[in-house]
Phi, psi and omega in degrees: 000127180279148176283125179273312183210155171243131182246126175256132172285156181273300183290123179071008175238293176275329179229144172292141178242100184230083183305323178306311182290325179297315178298314181300324181281321185277320180221072189299335184255018182292149175263002190243022184304314181299321178294317180295320178296319183280308191266354176242283185294328184262012185255157174301334180297327178299317179292323177295322178293320179299324178282346182093009180277342180230129179281168177300317179298317178296322179296316178300312180303315183295318179298317179294316181295328179291346184229064188295339182257013180239131182280066182288125178289117180305324182296325176296314180297317180299317178301314181297315183293318187272337187243000182302324184297329179289345183259000179290140182253128182293138173273101188302319181298320181283333173298316179295319178297316178303310181298320179295311182293325182298334178289338187246333188221160173290123181244000000 
């Protein structure tokens, strides 16, 4: 059987996915890191947003709504949702593998 395509995942394959570090870089003095890890990055809603089923605005609303008795700054959640991609760190070894395979196969 011939190889038709090679598919690389993005998170933890082409880029490191480390929400702790992303939060620390984007909003280093937040008091709500545990909430963001649980209700944003660690939630099924994060995957729904990744698929395009949940908008950035909906994601911000949901994190705030899940914590009605906590004064979560909407702007912090918005920063995480909109800028996390800028904080992903490339896995250099896999970049090289990707480039090598792309010369020979559909990637």
